[in-house]
C-alpha positions in Angstrom: -24.5 -15.2 4.8 -22.3 -13.0 2.6 -24.2 -10.0 1.5 -21.6 -7.8 -0.3 -18.3 -8.3 -2.0 -16.0 -5.4 -2.9 -13.0 -5.6 -5.2 -10.1 -3.1 -5.3 -7.8 -2.6 -8.2 -4.1 -2.0 -8.0 -4.3 0.6 -10.8 -4.6 4.2 -9.5 -7.2 5.2 -12.1 -9.4 2.1 -12.3 -13.0 3.1 -13.2 -15.8 2.6 -10.6 -19.1 1.0 -11.4 -22.1 1.9 -9.2 -24.4 -1.1 -8.6 -28.1 -1.0 -8.2 -29.7 -0.8 -4.8 -32.4 -3.3 -5.8 -32.9 -6.6 -4.0 -32.3 -8.7 -7.1 -28.7 -9.6 -7.9 -29.7 -10.2 -11.5 -30.2 -6.4 -11.8 -26.6 -5.6 -11.1 -24.4 -4.7 -14.1 -21.9 -7.3 -12.8 -23.5 -10.2 -11.1 -21.5 -12.5 -8.7 -22.9 -15.9 -9.5 -20.5 -18.0 -7.4 -17.4 -17.8 -5.2 -15.3 -20.8 -4.3 -12.3 -21.0 -2.1 -13.9 -19.5 1.0 -13.7 -22.6 3.2 -10.7 -23.4 5.5 -7.7 -24.2 3.4 -6.5 -27.8 3.5 -3.4 -28.3 5.6 -0.3 -30.1 4.5 0.5 -32.6 7.4 4.0 -34.1 7.3 4.8 -37.4 8.9 7.7 -39.8 9.1 7.2 -43.6 9.3 8.7 -45.5 12.1 11.3 -48.1 11.2 10.1 -51.1 13.3 6.6 -50.3 14.6 3.3 -49.4 13.0 2.3 -45.8 12.5 4.2 -42.6 11.8 5.7 -39.7 13.7 4.2 -36.2 13.2 6.9 -33.8 12.0 4.9 -30.7 11.2 1.9 -29.1 9.4 1.3 -25.9 7.5 -1.4 -24.1 5.5 -0.2 -22.8 2.2 -2.1 -20.5 -0.2 -5.8 -19.8 -0.7 -7.3 -20.0 -4.2 -10.5 -17.9 -4.6 -12.4 -18.2 -7.9 -15.1 -15.6 -8.8 -17.8 -16.4 -11.3 -18.9 -13.1 -12.8 -21.7 -12.5 -15.2 -22.0 -9.1 -17.1 -25.6 -7.7 -17.4 -25.4 -4.9 -19.9 -28.1 -2.2 -19.9 -27.3 -1.4 -23.6 -27.5 2.4 -22.9 -24.2 3.0 -21.1 -22.7 -0.5 -20.8 -22.3 -3.4 -23.3 -20.9 -6.8 -22.8 -17.5 -5.7 -24.1 -17.5 -2.5 -21.9 -18.2 -4.5 -18.8 -15.6 -7.1 -19.7 -12.9 -4.5 -20.2 -13.9 -2.8 -16.9 -13.4 -6.1 -15.1 -10.0 -6.4 -16.8 -9.0 -3.2 -15.0 -9.6 -4.9 -11.7 -8.6 -8.5 -12.5 -5.5 -8.8 -14.8 -3.2 -11.8 -14.4 -0.1 -11.2 -12.1 -1.6 -7.9 -10.7 -2.4 -7.7 -7.0 -6.0 -7.1 -5.8 -7.9 -7.0 -2.6 -11.4 -8.4 -1.8 -13.7 -7.3 1.1 -16.5 -9.5 2.4 -19.5 -8.2 4.3 -21.8 -10.7 6.0 -24.9 -10.5 8.2 -23.3 -12.7 10.9 -19.7 -11.6 11.3 -17.5 -8.5 11.0 -16.3 -7.2 7.6 -13.1 -9.0 6.5 -10.5 -8.6 3.7 -8.0 -10.7 1.9 -5.3 -9.8 -0.6 -3.9 -11.8 -3.5 -2.6 -11.9 -7.0 -4.8 -12.6 -10.1 -3.7 -16.0 -11.5 -6.1 -16.2 -14.5 -9.2 -14.6 -16.1 -11.1 -17.0 -18.4 -13.9 -15.6 -20.5 -16.5 -17.6 -22.6 -17.5 -14.6 -24.7 -19.0 -16.5 -27.6 -22.1 -17.7 -25.8 -25.5 -16.3 -25.1 -24.7 -16.4 -21.4 -21.1 -15.1 -21.0 -19.2 -15.5 -17.8 -15.8 -14.6 -16.4 -13.9 -17.0 -14.1 -11.4 -15.0 -12.1 -8.8 -17.0 -10.1 -7.0 -15.3 -7.3 -4.0 -16.8 -5.3 -3.8 -15.4 -1.8 -0.3 -16.0 -0.2 -1.8 -15.3 3.3 -4.7 -17.7 3.4 -6.6 -16.0 6.3 -9.3 -13.4 6.2 -8.4 -10.4 8.3 -10.8 -7.9 10.0 -10.9 -4.6 8.2 -11.0 -2.6 11.4 -8.7 -3.3 14.4 -9.9 -3.9 17.9 -8.3 -1.5 20.4 -8.4 -2.1 24.2 -6.8 0.2 26.8 -5.8 -0.4 30.5 -3.1 0.1 33.1 -0.1 -2.0 34.0 -0.1 -4.2 37.1 2.4 -5.8 39.3 2.9 -9.6 39.3 -0.1 -10.2 41.6 -2.5 -7.8 40.0 -5.8 -8.4 38.3 -5.8 -9.6 34.6 -8.1 -8.2 31.9 -10.3 -10.7 29.9 -10.0 -10.1 26.2 -12.6 -11.7 24.0 -11.2 -12.8 20.7 -13.9 -13.9 18.1 -11.5 -15.0 15.3 -10.9 -18.6 14.4 -7.2 -18.3 13.9 -4.8 -17.0 16.6 -3.6 -13.5 16.1 -0.4 -11.6 16.9 -0.8 -8.3 18.9 0.6 -4.9 19.1 1.1 -3.3 22.6 2.0 0.3 23.3 3.0 1.4 26.9 3.3 5.0 27.9 4.3 6.7 31.2 1.7 8.0 33.7 3.5 8.4 37.0 6.9 7.7 38.6 8.9 5.7 39.4 9.7 4.6 35.9 9.8 0.8 35.3 12.9 -1.1 34.4 11.2 -4.2 33.1 8.0 -4.7 31.0 6.3 -8.0 30.7 3.3 -9.2 28.7 1.4 -12.2 29.7 -1.6 -14.0 28.2 -2.9 -16.9 30.3 -0.5 -19.5 31.6 3.0 -17.9 31.9 4.5 -21.3 31.0 2.9 -21.0 27.6 2.9 -17.3 26.8 5.1 -14.9 28.8 7.2 -12.1 27.3 9.6 -9.9 29.2 12.2 -7.3 28.3 14.4 -4.8 30.0 12.9 -1.5 29.0 11.5 1.7 30.5 9.1 4.5 29.6 9.0 8.1 30.8 7.9 11.5 29.6 10.3 11.4 26.7 9.8 7.9 25.3 7.2 5.1 25.0 7.4 1.3 24.5 6.1 -0.7 21.5 5.9 -4.5 20.9 4.5 -6.5 18.0 4.1 -10.3 17.9 2.6 -10.3 14.4 4.5 -13.0 12.3 7.0 -11.4 9.8 6.5 -8.1 11.6 7.9 -8.8 15.1 9.7 -5.9 16.9 10.4 -4.6 20.4 11.5 -1.0 20.7 11.5 2.3 22.6 10.4 5.4 20.5 11.6 8.9 21.4 8.4 11.1 21.5 10.2 14.3 20.3 12.4 13.0 17.6 10.8 9.6 16.6 14.2 7.9 17.0 13.8 4.1 17.6 15.9 2.0 19.9 15.8 -1.7 19.1 15.2 -3.8 22.2 15.2 -7.3 20.7 18.5 -8.2 22.4 16.9 -7.5 25.8 14.0 -9.8 25.3 13.7 -12.7 27.8 11.3 -15.5 26.9 10.9 -18.4 29.3 11.9 -21.9 28.0 8.8 -23.4 26.4 7.0 -20.1 26.2 6.1 -18.2 23.0 5.5 -14.7 21.8 2.1 -13.5 23.1 -0.8 -14.2 20.7 -4.6 -14.2 21.2 -6.5 -17.5 20.7 -10.2 -17.9 20.0 -12.3 -17.3 23.0 -11.4 -15.6 26.3 -7.8 -14.5 26.9 -6.5 -13.3 30.3 -4.2 -10.4 29.4 -1.9 -8.3 31.4 1.0 -5.9 31.0 3.3 -6.3 34.1 5.9 -3.8 35.3 8.1 -3.7 38.3 7.5 0.0 39.2 4.7 2.5 39.1 1.5 2.5 37.0 1.6 3.0 33.2 -1.0 3.1 30.5 -1.1 0.4 27.8 -3.0 0.0 24.5 -3.6 -3.4 22.9 -4.3 -3.5 19.2 -5.2 -6.6 17.1 -7.0 -7.7 14.0 -9.3 -10.8 14.2 -8.3 -13.5 11.7 -10.5 -16.2 10.3 -9.7 -19.5 8.6 -12.9 -19.5 6.5 -16.1 -17.7 5.9 
């Protein structure tokens, strides 16, 4: 069950509003009465009908934006806060076209966040029970863990022992892998494998030594493969050296157990795996 919701303003000097520590939500100066748009977003499935037989051919599917709607009720204390004061404070957090971020804390899952843009703020101010309906459009429809998961290990040769990585998200996640030198000889190839190599196997011609380390990211829209000079920070792009087997994809973690390994052809190196768990709904 969701216990706490935090909202962050895009304005540098947005005022803060301490809420009560009591157990009754009705005692808060701003009461969250309802939140919609937390379920998995409906997918758009595209098909093409056959010309001479029944049925259709599947051509693709995608999940577009998420629409979160907050129902907020001001509870003035009439000493420091009136209805108008609380309403204007909410405007500093939720103003149409401005970006905002929400964090959700539950008693049965890790804290997650989601970013979006305020679409509208509707206020029924001329009633005895005023409410604000805040609509937020989130281009990335998935909830992302606030804190990353970081796992470390050592590289293996092709016949070595894999590490089992437990992924508790409900949507597959891209990863970031950092490889640093420990001993010689230095490798000439670095590969990353998750599970069946026919499905996920990534290899590049690259090396690490006392002066440079290796980085790879398979996060959508942020993919890169590079060497980084430790002394100067100069980056060498290695995308042209990537070898991905036919039918295979960039390495990603899927819900459940994932057999993970960083494979090199020489020596033993340290690796660090970083990822954020992603969820399709709360």
